[in-house]
N, CA, C and O atoms as CSV, one atom per row, in Angstrom:
chain,resi,resn,atom,element,x,y,z
A,1,MET,N,N,-3.692,24.393,-32.647
A,1,MET,CA,C,-5.109,24.909,-31.547
A,1,MET,C,C,-5.537,23.472,-30.782
A,1,MET,O,O,-5.828,22.416,-31.342
A,2,ASP,N,N,-5.502,23.681,-29.664
A,2,ASP,CA,C,-6.035,22.495,-28.730
A,2,ASP,C,C,-6.889,22.938,-27.687
A,2,ASP,O,O,-6.536,23.924,-27.040
A,3,HIS,N,N,-7.854,22.420,-27.448
A,3,HIS,CA,C,-8.917,22.304,-25.993
A,3,HIS,C,C,-7.923,22.161,-24.944
A,3,HIS,O,O,-6.996,21.357,-25.049
A,4,TYR,N,N,-8.109,23.025,-23.788
A,4,TYR,CA,C,-7.506,23.170,-22.823
A,4,TYR,C,C,-8.034,22.957,-21.483
A,4,TYR,O,O,-9.034,23.674,-21.438
A,5,TYR,N,N,-7.920,22.435,-20.507
A,5,TYR,CA,C,-8.490,22.351,-18.978
A,5,TYR,C,C,-7.319,22.375,-17.979
A,5,TYR,O,O,-6.144,22.037,-18.117
A,6,VAL,N,N,-8.100,22.955,-16.770
A,6,VAL,CA,C,-7.537,22.999,-15.347
A,6,VAL,C,C,-7.637,22.035,-14.508
A,6,VAL,O,O,-8.794,21.617,-14.455
A,7,ASN,N,N,-6.755,21.380,-13.669
A,7,ASN,CA,C,-7.119,20.618,-12.761
A,7,ASN,C,C,-7.954,21.328,-11.848
A,7,ASN,O,O,-7.568,22.490,-11.718
A,8,LYS,N,N,-9.108,21.004,-11.068
A,8,LYS,CA,C,-9.622,21.818,-9.882
A,8,LYS,C,C,-8.844,21.394,-8.816
A,8,LYS,O,O,-8.635,22.339,-8.054
A,9,ASN,N,N,-8.163,20.024,-8.331
A,9,ASN,CA,C,-7.595,19.861,-7.532
A,9,ASN,C,C,-5.943,20.154,-7.594
A,9,ASN,O,O,-5.343,19.769,-8.598
A,10,ALA,N,N,-5.384,20.671,-6.781
A,10,ALA,CA,C,-3.814,21.192,-6.590
A,10,ALA,C,C,-2.780,19.853,-6.750
A,10,ALA,O,O,-3.151,18.707,-6.498
A,11,GLN,N,N,-1.849,20.092,-7.067
A,11,GLN,CA,C,-1.036,19.335,-6.655
A,11,GLN,C,C,-0.243,19.403,-5.440
A,11,GLN,O,O,-0.602,20.367,-4.763
A,12,SER,N,N,0.851,18.635,-4.829
A,12,SER,CA,C,1.188,18.621,-3.878
A,12,SER,C,C,2.036,20.096,-3.293
A,12,SER,O,O,2.136,20.478,-2.127
A,13,ASN,N,N,2.567,20.717,-4.511
A,13,ASN,CA,C,3.476,21.904,-4.128
A,13,ASN,C,C,2.270,23.005,-4.561
A,13,ASN,O,O,2.617,24.182,-4.455
A,14,GLY,N,N,1.161,22.808,-4.945
A,14,GLY,CA,C,-0.105,23.742,-4.778
A,14,GLY,C,C,-0.476,24.144,-6.166
A,14,GLY,O,O,-1.413,24.921,-6.354
A,15,ASP,N,N,0.357,23.548,-7.329
A,15,ASP,CA,C,-0.134,23.959,-8.540
A,15,ASP,C,C,-1.275,23.405,-8.929
A,15,ASP,O,O,-1.603,22.333,-8.421
A,16,HIS,N,N,-2.108,24.038,-9.918
A,16,HIS,CA,C,-3.417,23.520,-10.650
A,16,HIS,C,C,-2.777,23.163,-12.025
A,16,HIS,O,O,-2.237,24.090,-12.628
A,17,GLU,N,N,-2.777,22.208,-12.461
A,17,GLU,CA,C,-2.018,21.846,-13.811
A,17,GLU,C,C,-3.082,21.865,-15.128
A,17,GLU,O,O,-4.171,21.293,-15.183
A,18,VAL,N,N,-2.509,22.605,-16.060
A,18,VAL,CA,C,-3.119,22.554,-17.100
A,18,VAL,C,C,-3.074,21.525,-18.180
A,18,VAL,O,O,-1.963,20.999,-18.239
A,19,HIS,N,N,-3.762,21.160,-18.881
A,19,HIS,CA,C,-3.729,20.157,-19.673
A,19,HIS,C,C,-4.511,20.168,-20.983
A,19,HIS,O,O,-5.691,20.508,-21.060
A,20,LYS,N,N,-3.657,19.717,-22.142
A,20,LYS,CA,C,-4.659,19.646,-23.366
A,20,LYS,C,C,-5.582,18.563,-23.477
A,20,LYS,O,O,-5.093,17.481,-23.152
A,21,GLU,N,N,-6.776,18.538,-23.841
A,21,GLU,CA,C,-7.852,17.544,-24.197
A,21,GLU,C,C,-7.166,15.992,-24.407
A,21,GLU,O,O,-7.509,14.957,-23.836
A,22,SER,N,N,-6.160,16.164,-25.342
A,22,SER,CA,C,-5.470,14.951,-25.646
A,22,SER,C,C,-4.727,13.887,-24.496
A,22,SER,O,O,-4.508,12.676,-24.528
A,23,CYS,N,N,-4.498,14.790,-23.630
A,23,CYS,CA,C,-3.195,14.465,-22.493
A,23,CYS,C,C,-3.607,13.245,-21.672
A,23,CYS,O,O,-4.692,13.286,-21.092
A,24,ASP,N,N,-2.760,12.063,-21.565
A,24,ASP,CA,C,-2.997,10.841,-20.956
A,24,ASP,C,C,-3.476,10.966,-19.606
A,24,ASP,O,O,-4.197,10.150,-19.033
A,25,TYR,N,N,-2.927,12.286,-19.029
A,25,TYR,CA,C,-3.148,12.669,-17.400
A,25,TYR,C,C,-4.324,13.761,-17.270
A,25,TYR,O,O,-4.402,14.545,-16.324
A,26,LEU,N,N,-5.212,13.708,-18.330
A,26,LEU,CA,C,-6.307,14.662,-18.068
A,26,LEU,C,C,-7.067,14.584,-17.006
A,26,LEU,O,O,-7.666,13.526,-17.192
A,27,PRO,N,N,-7.488,15.087,-15.855
A,27,PRO,CA,C,-8.492,14.798,-14.890
A,27,PRO,C,C,-9.871,14.308,-15.005
A,27,PRO,O,O,-10.570,15.044,-15.701
A,28,SER,N,N,-10.328,13.511,-14.633
A,28,SER,CA,C,-11.822,13.057,-14.855
A,28,SER,C,C,-12.535,14.418,-14.959
A,28,SER,O,O,-12.003,15.409,-14.460
A,29,SER,N,N,-13.724,14.501,-15.593
A,29,SER,CA,C,-14.435,15.627,-15.968
A,29,SER,C,C,-14.993,16.425,-14.760
A,29,SER,O,O,-15.133,17.647,-14.793
A,30,GLU,N,N,-15.312,15.628,-13.663
A,30,GLU,CA,C,-15.441,16.259,-12.324
A,30,GLU,C,C,-14.582,16.990,-11.593
A,30,GLU,O,O,-14.826,17.593,-10.548
A,31,ASN,N,N,-13.318,16.895,-12.326
A,31,ASN,CA,C,-11.950,17.628,-11.430
A,31,ASN,C,C,-11.270,18.453,-12.535
A,31,ASN,O,O,-10.069,18.703,-12.638
A,32,ARG,N,N,-12.369,18.858,-13.414
A,32,ARG,CA,C,-11.441,19.827,-14.240
A,32,ARG,C,C,-12.398,20.872,-14.645
A,32,ARG,O,O,-13.602,20.648,-14.515
A,33,ILE,N,N,-11.964,22.032,-15.139
A,33,ILE,CA,C,-12.536,23.035,-15.765
A,33,ILE,C,C,-12.097,23.338,-17.086
A,33,ILE,O,O,-10.906,23.480,-17.363
A,34,TYR,N,N,-13.258,23.468,-18.116
A,34,TYR,CA,C,-12.637,23.713,-19.175
A,34,TYR,C,C,-11.947,25.390,-19.629
A,34,TYR,O,O,-12.706,26.356,-19.713
A,35,LEU,N,N,-10.872,25.480,-19.814
A,35,LEU,CA,C,-10.178,26.667,-20.370
A,35,LEU,C,C,-10.788,27.234,-21.470
A,35,LEU,O,O,-11.587,28.145,-21.253
A,36,GLY,N,N,-10.554,26.843,-22.743
A,36,GLY,CA,C,-11.394,27.133,-23.953
A,36,GLY,C,C,-9.908,26.337,-25.008
A,36,GLY,O,O,-9.116,25.489,-24.598
A,37,TYR,N,N,-9.946,26.912,-26.260
A,37,TYR,CA,C,-9.452,26.520,-27.396
A,37,TYR,C,C,-8.313,27.453,-27.845
A,37,TYR,O,O,-8.587,28.478,-28.469
A,38,PHE,N,N,-7.175,27.160,-27.576
A,38,PHE,CA,C,-6.201,28.080,-27.509
A,38,PHE,C,C,-4.897,27.574,-28.331
A,38,PHE,O,O,-4.787,26.389,-28.644
A,39,SER,N,N,-4.045,28.415,-28.618
A,39,SER,CA,C,-3.054,28.224,-29.934
A,39,SER,C,C,-1.757,27.686,-29.147
A,39,SER,O,O,-0.823,27.115,-29.710
A,40,ASN,N,N,-1.835,27.973,-27.635
A,40,ASN,CA,C,-0.329,27.424,-27.094
A,40,ASN,C,C,-0.690,27.510,-25.732
A,40,ASN,O,O,-1.642,28.247,-25.476
A,41,CYS,N,N,-0.075,26.849,-24.700
A,41,CYS,CA,C,-0.380,26.474,-23.388
A,41,CYS,C,C,-0.060,27.809,-22.714
A,41,CYS,O,O,-0.748,28.019,-21.715
A,42,SER,N,N,0.800,28.733,-23.020
A,42,SER,CA,C,1.051,30.096,-22.314
A,42,SER,C,C,-0.482,30.601,-22.273
A,42,SER,O,O,-0.912,30.934,-21.169
A,43,GLU,N,N,-1.401,30.691,-23.474
A,43,GLU,CA,C,-2.703,31.222,-23.448
A,43,GLU,C,C,-3.613,30.667,-22.311
A,43,GLU,O,O,-4.369,31.291,-21.566
A,44,ALA,N,N,-3.378,29.491,-22.365
A,44,ALA,CA,C,-4.410,28.541,-21.526
A,44,ALA,C,C,-3.773,28.446,-20.161
A,44,ALA,O,O,-4.500,27.988,-19.281
A,45,VAL,N,N,-2.631,28.773,-19.848
A,45,VAL,CA,C,-1.997,29.022,-18.315
A,45,VAL,C,C,-2.461,30.365,-17.766
A,45,VAL,O,O,-2.905,30.407,-16.619
A,46,GLN,N,N,-2.387,31.448,-18.500
A,46,GLN,CA,C,-3.030,32.840,-18.397
A,46,GLN,C,C,-4.302,32.625,-18.251
A,46,GLN,O,O,-4.797,33.218,-17.292
A,47,LYS,N,N,-5.148,31.846,-18.999
A,47,LYS,CA,C,-6.770,31.923,-18.628
A,47,LYS,C,C,-6.899,31.251,-17.258
A,47,LYS,O,O,-7.705,31.677,-16.431
A,48,ALA,N,N,-6.099,30.193,-17.014
A,48,ALA,CA,C,-6.133,29.375,-15.790
A,48,ALA,C,C,-6.008,30.282,-14.706
A,48,ALA,O,O,-6.837,30.219,-13.797
A,49,ARG,N,N,-5.172,31.043,-14.674
A,49,ARG,CA,C,-4.717,31.874,-13.310
A,49,ARG,C,C,-5.614,32.766,-13.032
A,49,ARG,O,O,-5.309,33.524,-12.112
A,50,GLU,N,N,-6.947,32.975,-13.687
A,50,GLU,CA,C,-8.210,33.846,-13.578
A,50,GLU,C,C,-8.608,33.171,-12.183
A,50,GLU,O,O,-8.853,33.794,-11.150
A,51,SER,N,N,-8.627,31.706,-12.352
A,51,SER,CA,C,-9.216,31.008,-11.599
A,51,SER,C,C,-8.605,30.312,-10.341
A,51,SER,O,O,-9.206,29.992,-9.315
A,52,PHE,N,N,-7.136,30.128,-10.669
A,52,PHE,CA,C,-6.110,29.610,-9.488
A,52,PHE,C,C,-4.858,30.278,-9.947
A,52,PHE,O,O,-4.315,30.010,-11.019
A,53,ASP,N,N,-4.410,31.181,-9.070
A,53,ASP,CA,C,-3.004,31.885,-9.219
A,53,ASP,C,C,-1.846,31.225,-9.364
A,53,ASP,O,O,-0.836,31.719,-9.866
A,54,GLN,N,N,-1.966,29.852,-8.841
A,54,GLN,CA,C,-0.819,28.820,-8.802
A,54,GLN,C,C,-1.256,28.046,-10.004
A,54,GLN,O,O,-1.615,26.907,-9.703
A,55,SER,N,N,-1.321,28.290,-11.099
A,55,SER,CA,C,-1.241,27.300,-12.271
A,55,SER,C,C,-0.054,27.026,-13.186
A,55,SER,O,O,0.887,27.815,-13.268
A,56,ASN,N,N,-0.114,26.029,-13.786
A,56,ASN,CA,C,1.340,25.482,-14.465
A,56,ASN,C,C,0.954,24.403,-15.469
A,56,ASN,O,O,0.014,23.608,-15.479
A,57,GLY,N,N,2.092,24.642,-16.420
A,57,GLY,CA,C,1.671,23.634,-17.509
A,57,GLY,C,C,1.803,22.019,-16.904
A,57,GLY,O,O,2.401,21.815,-15.847
A,58,CYS,N,N,1.362,21.226,-17.463
A,58,CYS,CA,C,1.306,19.617,-17.506
A,58,CYS,C,C,2.760,19.392,-17.907
A,58,CYS,O,O,3.203,20.208,-18.715
A,59,TYR,N,N,3.509,18.515,-17.525
A,59,TYR,CA,C,5.002,18.233,-17.507
A,59,TYR,C,C,4.607,17.474,-18.738
A,59,TYR,O,O,5.183,17.978,-19.702
A,60,PHE,N,N,3.872,16.490,-19.078
A,60,PHE,CA,C,3.624,15.454,-20.220
A,60,PHE,C,C,3.146,16.284,-21.433
A,60,PHE,O,O,3.844,16.188,-22.442
A,61,CYS,N,N,2.074,17.072,-21.482
A,61,CYS,CA,C,1.399,17.601,-22.664
A,61,CYS,C,C,1.371,19.150,-22.918
A,61,CYS,O,O,0.831,19.735,-23.856
A,62,SER,N,N,2.130,19.721,-21.788
A,62,SER,CA,C,2.461,21.055,-21.882
A,62,SER,C,C,3.572,21.675,-21.112
A,62,SER,O,O,3.478,22.570,-20.273
A,63,TYR,N,N,4.833,20.949,-21.603
A,63,TYR,CA,C,6.081,21.108,-21.371
A,63,TYR,C,C,6.629,22.166,-21.069
A,63,TYR,O,O,7.164,22.487,-20.007
A,64,GLU,N,N,6.431,23.037,-22.531
A,64,GLU,CA,C,6.871,24.347,-22.485
A,64,GLU,C,C,6.383,25.414,-21.553
A,64,GLU,O,O,6.941,26.494,-21.358
A,65,CYS,N,N,5.271,24.983,-20.999
A,65,CYS,CA,C,4.653,25.921,-19.935
A,65,CYS,C,C,4.719,25.459,-18.319
A,65,CYS,O,O,4.253,26.096,-17.375
A,66,HIS,N,N,5.496,24.055,-18.262
A,66,HIS,CA,C,5.681,23.309,-16.862
A,66,HIS,C,C,6.955,24.299,-16.364
A,66,HIS,O,O,7.985,24.447,-17.021
A,67,THR,N,N,6.692,24.908,-15.145
A,67,THR,CA,C,7.878,25.660,-14.571
A,67,THR,C,C,8.204,24.840,-13.030
A,67,THR,O,O,9.273,25.028,-12.449
A,68,THR,N,N,7.354,24.109,-12.589
A,68,THR,CA,C,7.632,23.667,-11.503
A,68,THR,C,C,7.121,22.129,-11.503
A,68,THR,O,O,7.279,21.426,-10.505
């Protein structure tokens, strides 16, 4: 289980990336929204899509949910 966050700022392709709390690329506190404590990134991405339709897992910390 991990704490997950979504970046408020979209990437150049429009994705809002979902990160684990331990990620080296976790956005600063003012640029992220806490999603919750989940057993996998799929659950976290699903939660992020409630705020941002185009959400995607981080390549580095949530690779199994990174699709674009």
